[in-house]
KOLNU-596970 format. One record per atom (N, C-alpha, C, O): residue number from 0; residue in three letters; chain; atom name; z negated, x, y. Coordinates in steps of 0.1 Angstrom, whole numbers. Atoms other than C-alpha are relative to their C-alpha. Layout:
{NUM, ALA, A, CA, {Z, X, Y}} ...
This chain:
{0, MET, A, N, {-9, 9, 6}} {0, MET, A, CA, {475, -1250, 1098}} {0, MET, A, C, {-3, -1, -15}} {0, MET, A, O, {-1, -12, -21}} {1, THR, A, N, {3, 0, 15}} {1, THR, A, CA, {465, -1240, 1062}} {1, THR, A, C, {-12, -8, -3}} {1, THR, A, O, {-13, -15, -13}} {2, ASN, A, N, {12, 8, 2}} {2, ASN, A, CA, {431, -1256, 1066}} {2, ASN, A, C, {3, -15, 1}} {2, ASN, A, O, {-2, -23, -7}} {3, ARG, A, N, {-4, 14, -1}} {3, ARG, A, CA, {447, -1289, 1078}} {3, ARG, A, C, {7, -4, -12}} {3, ARG, A, O, {5, -15, -17}} {4, SER, A, N, {-8, 3, 11}} {4, SER, A, CA, {471, -1288, 1050}} {4, SER, A, C, {-8, -2, -13}} {4, SER, A, O, {-7, -11, -21}} {5, SER, A, N, {9, 0, 12}} {5, SER, A, CA, {444, -1281, 1024}} {5, SER, A, C, {-9, -13, 1}} {5, SER, A, O, {-12, -19, -9}} {6, LEU, A, N, {9, 12, -2}} {6, LEU, A, CA, {422, -1309, 1039}} {6, LEU, A, C, {8, -13, -3}} {6, LEU, A, O, {3, -22, -9}} {7, ARG, A, N, {-8, 12, 3}} {7, ARG, A, CA, {451, -1334, 1037}} {7, ARG, A, C, {2, -1, -15}} {7, ARG, A, O, {1, -12, -21}} {8, ARG, A, N, {-2, 1, 14}} {8, ARG, A, CA, {457, -1325, 1001}} {8, ARG, A, C, {-13, -4, -7}} {8, ARG, A, O, {-12, -12, -17}} {9, LEU, A, N, {13, 4, 6}} {9, LEU, A, CA, {420, -1328, 993}} {9, LEU, A, C, {-2, -15, 2}} {9, LEU, A, O, {-7, -22, -7}} {10, MET, A, N, {2, 14, -3}} {10, MET, A, CA, {419, -1362, 1010}} {10, MET, A, C, {9, -9, -8}} {10, MET, A, O, {5, -19, -13}} {11, LEU, A, N, {-9, 7, 8}} {11, LEU, A, CA, {450, -1373, 992}} {11, LEU, A, C, {-4, -1, -15}} {11, LEU, A, O, {-3, -11, -22}} {12, LEU, A, N, {6, 0, 13}} {12, LEU, A, CA, {435, -1362, 959}} {12, LEU, A, C, {-11, -9, -2}} {12, LEU, A, O, {-12, -16, -12}} {13, GLY, A, N, {12, 9, 1}} {13, GLY, A, CA, {403, -1380, 966}} {13, GLY, A, C, {4, -15, 0}} {13, GLY, A, O, {-1, -23, -7}} {14, PHE, A, N, {-6, 14, 0}} {14, PHE, A, CA, {423, -1412, 975}} {14, PHE, A, C, {5, -4, -13}} {14, PHE, A, O, {3, -15, -18}} {15, CYS, A, N, {-6, 3, 13}} {15, CYS, A, CA, {442, -1410, 943}} {15, CYS, A, C, {-11, -2, -11}} {15, CYS, A, O, {-9, -11, -19}} {16, MET, A, N, {11, 2, 10}} {16, MET, A, CA, {410, -1406, 923}} {16, MET, A, C, {-7, -14, 2}} {16, MET, A, O, {-11, -20, -8}} {17, VAL, A, N, {6, 13, -3}} {17, VAL, A, CA, {395, -1437, 940}} {17, VAL, A, C, {8, -11, -5}} {17, VAL, A, O, {3, -20, -12}} {18, ILE, A, N, {-10, 11, 4}} {18, ILE, A, CA, {426, -1458, 933}} {18, ILE, A, C, {0, 0, -15}} {18, ILE, A, O, {0, -11, -21}} {19, SER, A, N, {0, 0, 14}} {19, SER, A, CA, {427, -1446, 897}} {19, SER, A, C, {-13, -6, -6}} {19, SER, A, O, {-13, -13, -16}} {20, GLY, A, N, {13, 5, 4}} {20, GLY, A, CA, {390, -1454, 893}} {20, GLY, A, C, {0, -15, 1}} {20, GLY, A, O, {-5, -22, -8}} {21, CYS, A, N, {-1, 14, -2}} {21, CYS, A, CA, {396, -1489, 906}} {21, CYS, A, C, {9, -7, -10}} {21, CYS, A, O, {5, -17, -16}} {22, VAL, A, N, {-9, 5, 10}} {22, VAL, A, CA, {425, -1495, 882}} {22, VAL, A, C, {-7, 0, -13}} {22, VAL, A, O, {-6, -10, -21}} {23, GLN, A, N, {8, -1, 13}} {23, GLN, A, CA, {403, -1483, 853}} {23, GLN, A, C, {-11, -11, -1}} {23, GLN, A, O, {-13, -17, -11}} {24, ALA, A, N, {10, 10, 0}} {24, ALA, A, CA, {375, -1506, 864}} {24, ALA, A, C, {5, -14, -3}} {24, ALA, A, O, {-1, -22, -10}} {25, VAL, A, N, {-6, 14, 2}} {25, VAL, A, CA, {398, -1537, 865}} {25, VAL, A, C, {4, -1, -15}} {25, VAL, A, O, {2, -11, -21}} {26, LYS, A, N, {-4, 0, 14}} {26, LYS, A, CA, {412, -1527, 831}} {26, LYS, A, C, {-12, -2, -9}} {26, LYS, A, O, {-11, -10, -19}} {27, MET, A, N, {12, 1, 9}} {27, MET, A, CA, {377, -1524, 816}} {27, MET, A, C, {-6, -14, 1}} {27, MET, A, O, {-12, -18, -9}} {28, LEU, A, N, {6, 13, -1}} {28, LEU, A, CA, {367, -1558, 829}} {28, LEU, A, C, {9, -11, -5}} {28, LEU, A, O, {4, -22, -6}} {29, THR, A, N, {-10, 9, 5}} {29, THR, A, CA, {398, -1575, 816}} {29, THR, A, C, {0, 1, -15}} {29, THR, A, O, {6, 10, -21}} {30, PRO, A, N, {0, -1, 14}} {30, PRO, A, CA, {393, -1583, 779}} {30, PRO, A, C, {14, -2, -6}} {30, PRO, A, O, {23, -8, 0}} {31, ALA, A, N, {-13, 2, 7}} {31, ALA, A, CA, {422, -1582, 754}} {31, ALA, A, C, {1, -15, -3}} {31, ALA, A, O, {-8, -22, -4}} {32, ILE, A, N, {-2, 15, 1}} {32, ILE, A, CA, {438, -1616, 750}} {32, ILE, A, C, {5, -4, -14}} {32, ILE, A, O, {13, 4, -20}} {33, VAL, A, N, {-5, 6, 12}} {33, VAL, A, CA, {443, -1637, 719}} {33, VAL, A, C, {4, -14, 3}} {33, VAL, A, O, {-1, -20, 12}} {34, PRO, A, N, {-4, 14, -3}} {34, PRO, A, CA, {460, -1671, 717}} {34, PRO, A, C, {-12, -9, -3}} {34, PRO, A, O, {-19, -8, -13}} {35, LEU, A, N, {11, 9, 2}} {35, LEU, A, CA, {434, -1698, 722}} {35, LEU, A, C, {5, -14, -5}} {35, LEU, A, O, {16, -18, -3}} {36, ALA, A, N, {-2, 14, 5}} {36, ALA, A, CA, {432, -1732, 705}} {36, ALA, A, C, {0, -10, 12}} {36, ALA, A, O, {-4, -6, 23}} {37, SER, A, N, {0, 10, -10}} {37, SER, A, CA, {436, -1764, 725}} {37, SER, A, C, {-14, -3, 5}} {37, SER, A, O, {-24, 0, -2}} {38, GLU, A, N, {13, 4, -6}} {38, GLU, A, CA, {408, -1777, 747}} {38, GLU, A, C, {-7, -10, -10}} {38, GLU, A, O, {-19, -9, -12}} {39, GLN, A, N, {5, 10, 9}} {39, GLN, A, CA, {404, -1806, 723}} {39, GLN, A, C, {-5, 7, -13}} {39, GLN, A, O, {-16, 3, -18}} {40, ALA, A, N, {5, -7, 13}} {40, ALA, A, CA, {401, -1783, 692}} {40, ALA, A, C, {-13, 8, 3}} {40, ALA, A, O, {-21, 9, -5}} {41, ASP, A, N, {12, -7, -4}} {41, ASP, A, CA, {376, -1762, 711}} {41, ASP, A, C, {-13, -9, 1}} {41, ASP, A, O, {-23, -6, -4}} {42, LYS, A, N, {11, 10, -1}} {42, LYS, A, CA, {354, -1793, 719}} {42, LYS, A, C, {-4, -5, -14}} {42, LYS, A, O, {-15, -6, -17}} {43, GLU, A, N, {2, 5, 13}} {43, GLU, A, CA, {358, -1805, 683}} {43, GLU, A, C, {-9, 11, -8}} {43, GLU, A, O, {-18, 7, -15}} {44, ALA, A, N, {7, -11, 7}} {44, ALA, A, CA, {345, -1771, 670}} {44, ALA, A, C, {-15, 0, 5}} {44, ALA, A, O, {-24, 4, -3}} {45, LYS, A, N, {13, -1, -6}} {45, LYS, A, CA, {315, -1773, 693}} {45, LYS, A, C, {-9, -12, -3}} {45, LYS, A, O, {-20, -14, 2}} {46, ARG, A, N, {8, 12, 5}} {46, ARG, A, CA, {303, -1806, 677}} {46, ARG, A, C, {-8, 4, -12}} {46, ARG, A, O, {-18, -3, -15}} {47, PHE, A, N, {7, -5, 11}} {47, PHE, A, CA, {292, -1786, 647}} {47, PHE, A, C, {-2, -11, -11}} {47, PHE, A, O, {-13, -13, -17}} {48, GLN, A, N, {0, 10, 10}} {48, GLN, A, CA, {301, -1814, 622}} {48, GLN, A, C, {11, 3, -10}} {48, GLN, A, O, {23, 1, -7}} {49, PRO, A, N, {-10, -3, 10}} {49, PRO, A, CA, {318, -1803, 590}} {49, PRO, A, C, {7, -13, -5}} {49, PRO, A, O, {2, -24, -4}} {50, GLN, A, N, {-7, 12, 5}} {50, GLN, A, CA, {345, -1826, 576}} {50, GLN, A, C, {-6, -4, -14}} {50, GLN, A, O, {-12, 4, -20}} {51, ARG, A, N, {5, 6, 12}} {51, ARG, A, CA, {335, -1848, 547}} {51, ARG, A, C, {5, 8, -12}} {51, ARG, A, O, {18, 10, -14}} {52, GLY, A, N, {-4, -7, 12}} {52, GLY, A, CA, {335, -1828, 514}} {52, GLY, A, C, {4, 15, 3}} {52, GLY, A, O, {8, 22, -7}} {53, LYS, A, N, {-4, -14, -3}} {53, LYS, A, CA, {340, -1795, 532}} {53, LYS, A, C, {-12, 7, 6}} {53, LYS, A, O, {-23, 1, 8}} {54, ALA, A, N, {10, -8, -7}} {54, ALA, A, CA, {320, -1767, 548}} {54, ALA, A, C, {7, 7, 12}} {54, ALA, A, O, {19, 8, 12}} {55, SER, A, N, {-5, -7, -12}} {55, SER, A, CA, {324, -1749, 582}} {55, SER, A, C, {-5, 14, 0}} {55, SER, A, O, {-17, 17, -2}} {56, ILE, A, N, {4, -14, -2}} {56, ILE, A, CA, {325, -1712, 586}} {56, ILE, A, C, {5, 4, 14}} {56, ILE, A, O, {17, 4, 17}} {57, TYR, A, N, {-3, -5, -14}} {57, TYR, A, CA, {324, -1699, 622}} {57, TYR, A, C, {0, 16, -1}} {57, TYR, A, O, {-10, 22, -5}} {58, VAL, A, N, {-1, -14, -2}} {58, VAL, A, CA, {335, -1663, 628}} {58, VAL, A, C, {1, 3, 15}} {58, VAL, A, O, {10, -1, 21}} {59, ILE, A, N, {2, -2, -14}} {59, ILE, A, CA, {324, -1651, 662}} {59, ILE, A, C, {0, 14, 5}} {59, ILE, A, O, {-5, 23, -2}} {60, ARG, A, N, {0, -14, -6}} {60, ARG, A, CA, {330, -1621, 684}} {60, ARG, A, C, {-7, -2, 14}} {60, ARG, A, O, {-1, -9, 23}} {61, GLU, A, N, {8, 2, -12}} {61, GLU, A, CA, {304, -1619, 711}} {61, GLU, A, C, {7, 6, 12}} {61, GLU, A, O, {15, 15, 11}} {62, ASP, A, N, {-7, -5, -12}} {62, ASP, A, CA, {315, -1614, 747}} {62, ASP, A, C, {-9, 11, 6}} {62, ASP, A, O, {-16, 10, 16}} {63, ILE, A, N, {7, -12, -4}} {63, ILE, A, CA, {301, -1579, 751}} {63, ILE, A, C, {10, 10, 4}} {63, ILE, A, O, {21, 10, 0}} {64, PHE, A, N, {-9, -10, -5}} {64, PHE, A, CA, {315, -1549, 769}} {64, PHE, A, C, {5, 10, -10}} {64, PHE, A, O, {16, 15, -10}} {65, ALA, A, N, {-3, -11, 10}} {65, ALA, A, CA, {314, -1525, 739}} {65, ALA, A, C, {12, -5, -8}} {65, ALA, A, O, {13, -16, -14}} {66, GLY, A, N, {-12, 2, 8}} {66, GLY, A, CA, {348, -1523, 722}} {66, GLY, A, C, {9, -12, 5}} {66, GLY, A, O, {16, -18, -3}} {67, GLN, A, N, {-7, 12, -6}} {67, GLN, A, CA, {363, -1550, 745}} {67, GLN, A, C, {16, 1, -2}} {67, GLN, A, O, {22, -9, -3}} {68, ASP, A, N, {-15, -1, 2}} {68, ASP, A, CA, {399, -1536, 741}} {68, ASP, A, C, {4, -2, -14}} {68, ASP, A, O, {16, -3, -17}} {69, LEU, A, N, {-4, 1, 14}} {69, LEU, A, CA, {398, -1539, 703}} {69, LEU, A, C, {1, -15, -4}} {69, LEU, A, O, {-6, -23, 0}} {70, LEU, A, N, {-2, 13, 6}} {70, LEU, A, CA, {412, -1569, 686}} {70, LEU, A, C, {-3, 1, -15}} {70, LEU, A, O, {1, 11, -21}} {71, PHE, A, N, {4, -1, 14}} {71, PHE, A, CA, {397, -1576, 651}} {71, PHE, A, C, {8, -10, -8}} {71, PHE, A, O, {6, -22, -6}} {72, GLN, A, N, {-8, 8, 9}} {72, GLN, A, CA, {420, -1590, 624}} {72, GLN, A, C, {-11, -6, -9}} {72, GLN, A, O, {-19, 1, -15}} {73, VAL, A, N, {9, 7, 8}} {73, VAL, A, CA, {401, -1616, 604}} {73, VAL, A, C, {8, -6, -12}} {73, VAL, A, O, {18, -12, -10}} {74, SER, A, N, {-6, 6, 11}} {74, SER, A, CA, {410, -1627, 569}} {74, SER, A, C, {-10, -9, -8}} {74, SER, A, O, {-22, -6, -8}} {75, LEU, A, N, {8, 9, 7}} {75, LEU, A, CA, {397, -1655, 548}} {75, LEU, A, C, {7, -1, -14}} {75, LEU, A, O, {18, -5, -16}} {76, ASP, A, N, {-4, 0, 14}} {76, ASP, A, CA, {400, -1653, 510}} {76, ASP, A, C, {13, 7, -2}} {76, ASP, A, O, {22, 3, -9}} {77, GLY, A, N, {-12, -9, 1}} {77, GLY, A, CA, {426, -1625, 513}} {77, GLY, A, C, {12, -3, 8}} {77, GLY, A, O, {22, 4, 7}} {78, LYS, A, N, {-11, 4, -9}} {78, LYS, A, CA, {448, -1642, 538}} {78, LYS, A, C, {-3, 2, 15}} {78, LYS, A, O, {-13, -3, 19}} {79, GLU, A, N, {3, -3, -14}} {79, GLU, A, CA, {450, -1629, 574}} {79, GLU, A, C, {1, -13, 8}} {79, GLU, A, O, {11, -21, 6}} {80, GLN, A, N, {1, 13, -8}} {80, GLN, A, CA, {441, -1657, 599}} {80, GLN, A, C, {3, 2, 14}} {80, GLN, A, O, {5, -8, 21}} {81, GLY, A, N, {-2, -3, -14}} {81, GLY, A, CA, {446, -1640, 632}} {81, GLY, A, C, {-10, 10, 5}} {81, GLY, A, O, {-18, 16, -3}} {82, LYS, A, N, {9, -10, -6}} {82, LYS, A, CA, {427, -1618, 656}} {82, LYS, A, C, {-10, -6, 10}} {82, LYS, A, O, {-7, -16, 16}} {83, LEU, A, N, {10, 5, -10}} {83, LEU, A, CA, {396, -1622, 677}} {83, LEU, A, C, {-2, 11, 10}} {83, LEU, A, O, {-3, 23, 7}} {84, SER, A, N, {4, -9, -11}} {84, SER, A, CA, {389, -1606, 711}} {84, SER, A, C, {-14, -4, 4}} {84, SER, A, O, {-20, -14, -1}} {85, ARG, A, N, {14, 3, -4}} {85, ARG, A, CA, {355, -1606, 728}} {85, ARG, A, C, {-1, -14, 6}} {85, ARG, A, O, {8, -19, 13}} {86, GLY, A, N, {3, 14, -5}} {86, GLY, A, CA, {341, -1641, 735}} {86, GLY, A, C, {9, -11, -7}} {86, GLY, A, O, {10, -22, -1}} {87, THR, A, N, {-8, 10, 7}} {87, THR, A, CA, {363, -1659, 709}} {87, THR, A, C, {-6, -2, -14}} {87, THR, A, O, {-13, 6, -19}} {88, PHE, A, N, {5, 3, 14}} {88, PHE, A, CA, {357, -1675, 675}} {88, PHE, A, C, {10, -8, -7}} {88, PHE, A, O, {19, -14, -1}} {89, PHE, A, N, {-8, 8, 9}} {89, PHE, A, CA, {374, -1690, 646}} {89, PHE, A, C, {-9, -10, -7}} {89, PHE, A, O, {-21, -7, -9}} {90, LEU, A, N, {6, 10, 9}} {90, LEU, A, CA, {364, -1722, 627}} {90, LEU, A, C, {8, -2, -12}} {90, LEU, A, O, {20, -6, -11}} {91, PHE, A, N, {-7, 2, 12}} {91, PHE, A, CA, {374, -1723, 591}} {91, PHE, A, C, {-7, -12, -7}} {91, PHE, A, O, {-19, -12, -9}} {92, THR, A, N, {4, 11, 8}} {92, THR, A, CA, {371, -1756, 572}} {92, THR, A, C, {4, 3, -14}} {92, THR, A, O, {15, 4, -17}} {93, VAL, A, N, {-2, -5, 13}} {93, VAL, A, CA, {367, -1747, 536}} {93, VAL, A, C, {-6, -10, -11}} {93, VAL, A, O, {-16, -17, -8}} {94, PRO, A, N, {7, 8, 10}} {94, PRO, A, CA, {360, -1765, 503}} {94, PRO, A, C, {-12, 8, -5}} {94, PRO, A, O, {-13, 20, -3}} {95, PRO, A, N, {12, -6, 5}} {95, PRO, A, CA, {327, -1758, 486}} {95, PRO, A, C, {4, 11, -10}} {95, PRO, A, O, {15, 10, -17}} {96, GLY, A, N, {-3, -11, 9}} {96, GLY, A, CA, {326, -1725, 466}} {96, GLY, A, C, {-1, 13, 7}} {96, GLY, A, O, {-5, 14, 18}} {97, GLU, A, N, {1, -14, -5}} {97, GLU, A, CA, {329, -1688, 471}} {97, GLU, A, C, {12, 3, 10}} {97, GLU, A, O, {23, 0, 7}} {98, HIS, A, N, {-10, -4, -10}} {98, HIS, A, CA, {348, -1675, 502}} {98, HIS, A, C, {-3, 14, 5}} {98, HIS, A, O, {-15, 17, 7}} {99, ILE, A, N, {2, -14, -5}} {99, ILE, A, CA, {353, -1639, 514}} {99, ILE, A, C, {7, 1, 13}} {99, ILE, A, O, {19, -2, 15}} {100, ILE, A, N, {-4, -2, -13}} {100, ILE, A, CA, {357, -1631, 550}} {100, ILE, A, C, {0, 15, 3}} {100, ILE, A, O, {-10, 21, 1}} {101, ASN, A, N, {-1, -14, -4}} {101, ASN, A, CA, {370, -1597, 561}} {101, ASN, A, C, {2, 2, 15}} {101, ASN, A, O, {8, -6, 21}} {102, ALA, A, N, {-2, -4, -14}} {102, ALA, A, CA, {368, -1580, 595}} {102, ALA, A, C, {9, 12, 0}} {102, ALA, A, O, {6, 22, -7}} {103, GLY, A, N, {-9, -12, -1}} {103, GLY, A, CA, {397, -1557, 603}} {103, GLY, A, C, {12, -1, -9}} {103, GLY, A, O, {19, 9, -11}} {104, GLY, A, N, {-12, 2, 8}} {104, GLY, A, CA, {423, -1571, 579}} {104, GLY, A, C, {-4, 0, -15}} {104, GLY, A, O, {-16, -1, -19}} {105, THR, A, N, {1, 2, 15}} {105, THR, A, CA, {428, -1572, 541}} {105, THR, A, C, {0, 13, -7}} {105, THR, A, O, {-2, 14, -19}} {106, GLU, A, N, {-1, -13, 6}} {106, GLU, A, CA, {431, -1535, 535}} {106, GLU, A, C, {-14, 4, -7}} {106, GLU, A, O, {-24, -1, -2}} {107, PRO, A, N, {12, -4, 6}} {107, PRO, A, CA, {405, -1519, 512}} {107, PRO, A, C, {-8, 8, 10}} {107, PRO, A, O, {-3, 15, 19}} {108, GLY, A, N, {8, -7, -9}} {108, GLY, A, CA, {375, -1505, 530}} {108, GLY, A, C, {-4, -8, 12}} {108, GLY, A, O, {-12, -3, 20}} {109, ARG, A, N, {3, 8, -11}} {109, ARG, A, CA, {373, -1533, 555}} {109, ARG, A, C, {-14, -7, -2}} {109, ARG, A, O, {-17, -9, -14}} {110, ASP, A, N, {13, 6, 1}} {110, ASP, A, CA, {339, -1549, 562}} {110, ASP, A, C, {2, -14, -5}} {110, ASP, A, O, {11, -21, 0}} {111, THR, A, N, {-1, 13, 6}} {111, THR, A, CA, {334, -1580, 541}} {111, THR, A, C, {-13, -8, -1}} {111, THR, A, O, {-24, -2, -2}} {112, GLU, A, N, {12, 8, 2}} {112, GLU, A, CA, {310, -1609, 539}} {112, GLU, A, C, {4, -12, -10}} {112, GLU, A, O, {15, -18, -8}} {113, LYS, A, N, {-2, 10, 10}} {113, LYS, A, CA, {308, -1633, 509}} {113, LYS, A, C, {-9, -12, 3}} {113, LYS, A, O, {-21, -11, 6}} {114, ILE, A, N, {8, 12, -2}} {114, ILE, A, CA, {297, -1669, 514}} {114, ILE, A, C, {2, -10, -11}} {114, ILE, A, O, {14, -12, -16}} {115, TYR, A, N, {0, 11, 10}} {115, TYR, A, CA, {289, -1695, 487}} {115, TYR, A, C, {-2, -13, 8}} {115, TYR, A, O, {-14, -17, 10}} {116, ALA, A, N, {0, 12, -8}} {116, ALA, A, CA, {297, -1726, 507}} {116, ALA, A, C, {-4, -13, -8}} {116, ALA, A, O, {1, -14, -19}} {117, VAL, A, N, {4, 13, 6}} {117, VAL, A, CA, {281, -1760, 499}} {117, VAL, A, C, {6, -11, 9}} {117, VAL, A, O, {8, -9, 21}} {118, GLU, A, N, {-6, 11, -7}} {118, GLU, A, CA, {295, -1793, 510}} {118, GLU, A, C, {-10, -3, 12}} {118, GLU, A, O, {-22, -5, 10}} {119, GLY, A, N, {8, 2, -12}} {119, GLY, A, CA, {283, -1800, 546}} {119, GLY, A, C, {-7, 12, 6}} {119, GLY, A, O, {-13, 11, 17}} {120, GLY, A, N, {6, -13, -5}} {120, GLY, A, CA, {272, -1764, 551}} {120, GLY, A, C, {7, 5, 12}} {120, GLY, A, O, {19, 4, 14}} {121, ILE, A, N, {-6, -7, -12}} {121, ILE, A, CA, {277, -1745, 584}} {121, ILE, A, C, {-5, 14, -1}} {121, ILE, A, O, {-17, 17, -2}} {122, TYR, A, N, {3, -15, 1}} {122, TYR, A, CA, {278, -1707, 583}} {122, TYR, A, C, {5, 7, 12}} {122, TYR, A, O, {16, 4, 17}} {123, TYR, A, N, {-4, -8, -12}} {123, TYR, A, CA, {279, -1683, 612}} {123, TYR, A, C, {1, 15, -3}} {123, TYR, A, O, {-9, 20, -9}} {124, LEU, A, N, {-2, -14, 2}} {124, LEU, A, CA, {293, -1648, 610}} {124, LEU, A, C, {3, 6, 13}} {124, LEU, A, O, {11, 0, 21}} {125, GLU, A, N, {-3, -7, -12}} {125, GLU, A, CA, {294, -1623, 638}} {125, GLU, A, C, {8, 13, -3}} {125, GLU, A, O, {5, 20, -13}} {126, ILE, A, N, {-7, -13, 1}} {126, ILE, A, CA, {319, -1594, 642}} {126, ILE, A, C, {-3, 8, 12}} {126, ILE, A, O, {-3, 3, 23}} {127, ARG, A, N, {3, -9, -11}} {127, ARG, A, CA, {309, -1564, 662}} {127, ARG, A, C, {8, 13, -2}} {127, ARG, A, O, {11, 17, -14}} {128, PRO, A, N, {-6, -13, 2}} {128, PRO, A, CA, {326, -1531, 669}} {128, PRO, A, C, {-10, 10, -7}} {128, PRO, A, O, {-22, 9, -4}} {129, LYS, A, N, {9, -10, 7}} {129, LYS, A, CA, {312, -1503, 647}} {129, LYS, A, C, {4, 14, 4}} {129, LYS, A, O, {16, 17, 6}} {130, SER, A, N, {-2, -13, -4}} {130, SER, A, CA, {308, -1468, 658}} {130, SER, A, C, {3, 9, -12}} {130, SER, A, O, {0, 6, -23}} {131, GLY, A, N, {-3, -10, 11}} {131, GLY, A, CA, {321, -1438, 638}} {131, GLY, A, C, {15, 0, -3}} {131, GLY, A, O, {22, -10, 1}} {132, LEU, A, N, {-15, -1, 2}} {132, LEU, A, CA, {355, -1426, 627}} {132, LEU, A, C, {4, -4, -14}} {132, LEU, A, O, {15, -7, -17}} {133, MET, A, N, {-4, 3, 14}} {133, MET, A, CA, {353, -1434, 590}} {133, MET, A, C, {-3, -15, -3}} {133, MET, A, O, {-12, -21, 2}} {134, GLY, A, N, {2, 14, 4}} {134, GLY, A, CA, {357, -1469, 574}} {134, GLY, A, C, {5, -10, 10}} {134, GLY, A, O, {13, -7, 19}} {135, SER, A, N, {-5, 11, -8}} {135, SER, A, CA, {362, -1502, 591}} {135, SER, A, C, {-5, 2, 14}} {135, SER, A, O, {-16, 7, 17}} {136, PRO, A, N, {5, 0, -14}} {136, PRO, A, CA, {361, -1504, 629}} {136, PRO, A, C, {-9, -11, 4}} {136, PRO, A, O, {-14, -12, 15}} {137, ALA, A, N, {8, 11, -3}} {137, ALA, A, CA, {342, -1536, 626}} {137, ALA, A, C, {-11, -2, -10}} {137, ALA, A, O, {-10, 2, -22}} {138, LYS, A, N, {11, 3, 9}} {138, LYS, A, CA, {309, -1548, 611}} {138, LYS, A, C, {-1, -16, 1}} {138, LYS, A, O, {-1, -22, 12}} {139, ILE, A, N, {1, 14, 0}} {139, ILE, A, CA, {307, -1584, 600}} {139, ILE, A, C, {-13, -4, -8}} {139, ILE, A, O, {-17, 2, -18}} {140, PHE, A, N, {13, 4, 6}} {140, PHE, A, CA, {273, -1601, 592}} {140, PHE, A, C, {-3, -14, 4}} {140, PHE, A, O, {2, -20, 14}} {141, ARG, A, N, {5, 14, -2}} {141, ARG, A, CA, {256, -1635, 590}} {141, ARG, A, C, {-10, 0, 12}} {141, ARG, A, O, {-17, 10, 14}} {142, ILE, A, N, {10, 1, -11}} {142, ILE, A, CA, {236, -1647, 620}} {142, ILE, A, C, {-6, -14, -2}} {142, ILE, A, O, {-1, -23, -9}} {143, ASP, A, N, {7, 13, 1}} {143, ASP, A, CA, {211, -1676, 623}} {143, ASP, A, C, {7, -11, 8}} {143, ASP, A, O, {15, -9, 17}} {144, LEU, A, N, {-5, 12, -7}} {144, LEU, A, CA, {219, -1711, 634}} {144, LEU, A, C, {-1, 0, 15}} {144, LEU, A, O, {8, -3, 22}} {145, LYS, A, N, {2, 0, -14}} {145, LYS, A, CA, {204, -1708, 668}} {145, LYS, A, C, {9, 9, 8}} {145, LYS, A, O, {16, 5, 17}} {146, ARG, A, N, {-8, -10, -7}} {146, ARG, A, CA, {222, -1676, 678}} {146, ARG, A, C, {15, -4, -2}} {146, ARG, A, O, {23, -3, 7}} {147, GLY, A, N, {-13, 4, 2}} {147, GLY, A, CA, {254, -1689, 662}} {147, GLY, A, C, {5, -11, 9}} {147, GLY, A, O, {16, -10, 15}} {148, ARG, A, N, {-4, 11, -9}} {148, ARG, A, CA, {255, -1721, 681}} {148, ARG, A, C, {0, 4, 15}} {148, ARG, A, O, {10, 0, 22}} {149, GLU, A, N, {-1, -6, -14}} {149, GLU, A, CA, {247, -1703, 714}} {149, GLU, A, C, {13, 7, 2}} {149, GLU, A, O, {19, 5, 13}} {150, MET, A, N, {-12, -8, -2}} {150, MET, A, CA, {275, -1679, 709}} {150, MET, A, C, {13, -9, 0}} {150, MET, A, O, {22, -7, 7}} {151, ILE, A, N, {-12, 9, 0}} {151, ILE, A, CA, {300, -1707, 700}} {151, ILE, A, C, {1, -8, 13}} {151, ILE, A, O, {12, -9, 18}} {152, LEU, A, N, {0, 8, -12}} {152, LEU, A, CA, {290, -1728, 730}} {152, LEU, A, C, {5, 9, 12}} {152, LEU, A, O, {11, 4, 21}} {153, GLU, A, N, {-4, -9, -11}} {153, GLU, A, CA, {296, -1697, 753}} {153, GLU, A, C, {14, 4, -2}} {153, GLU, A, O, {21, 8, 8}} {154, GLY, A, N, {-13, -6, 3}} {154, GLY, A, CA, {328, -1687, 736}} {154, GLY, A, C, {12, -10, 1}} {154, GLY, A, O, {10, -22, 5}} {155, LYS, A, N, {-12, 8, 0}} {155, LYS, A, CA, {364, -1700, 733}} {155, LYS, A, C, {6, 1, -14}} {155, LYS, A, O, {6, 11, -20}} {156, ARG, A, N, {-5, 0, 13}} {156, ARG, A, CA, {380, -1711, 701}} {156, ARG, A, C, {14, 7, 0}} {156, ARG, A, O, {23, 3, 8}} {157, ALA, A, N, {-13, -7, 1}} {157, ALA, A, CA, {409, -1688, 691}} {157, ALA, A, C, {9, -8, -10}} {157, ALA, A, O, {3, -15, -19}} {158, GLU, A, N, {-10, 7, 8}} {158, GLU, A, CA, {440, -1702, 675}} {158, GLU, A, C, {2, 8, -13}} {158, GLU, A, O, {5, 19, -13}} {159, VAL, A, N, {-3, -7, 13}} {159, VAL, A, CA, {443, -1694, 638}} {159, VAL, A, C, {15, 1, -2}} {159, VAL, A, O, {22, -8, 0}} {160, GLN, A, N, {-14, -4, 2}} {160, GLN, A, CA, {476, -1677, 631}} {160, GLN, A, C, {2, 7, -13}} {160, GLN, A, O, {4, 19, -13}} {161, PRO, A, N, {-1, -7, 13}} {161, PRO, A, CA, {478, -1671, 594}} {161, PRO, A, C, {14, 7, -2}} {161, PRO, A, O, {24, 2, 3}} {162, THR, A, N, {-12, -6, 3}} {162, THR, A, CA, {504, -1647, 582}} {162, THR, A, C, {3, -3, -15}} {162, THR, A, O, {-6, -5, -23}} {163, GLU, A, N, {-4, 4, 14}} {163, GLU, A, CA, {524, -1655, 550}} {163, GLU, A, C, {5, 12, -8}} {163, GLU, A, O, {9, 10, -19}} 
């Protein structure tokens, strides 16, 4: 009877581990959610046509598995604009001149990219999770036109939600 009882406990433990593993697998495959822009706004962004007298800055988070549960706060010129999850992007329409984009918020030590925008210019920045315990959890950097457009076409436009 002790052997049967031990076998049942072992089987129950194995079953619990399998169920736990399945739950973790589903959680890992489900990306964190951010509010998305309308379908019309998404299509408009994918035309890659800056407004007259303005420049376009795309900030993209690639749809990769690494760091998928992390949401990255993005700020433009010191003002928080919202968060990006994997597979999402922001489109900022800006006047010509210097603009600073931060990944991870506006606190000191966050990763920053500076852009000198020209009228009609289109700029692509990518945010990626950064490994290590010190400093910003994100790395932000410029990417080329081809890669930028591919990532935008594959992604979904996130809704900008500036904080005041």
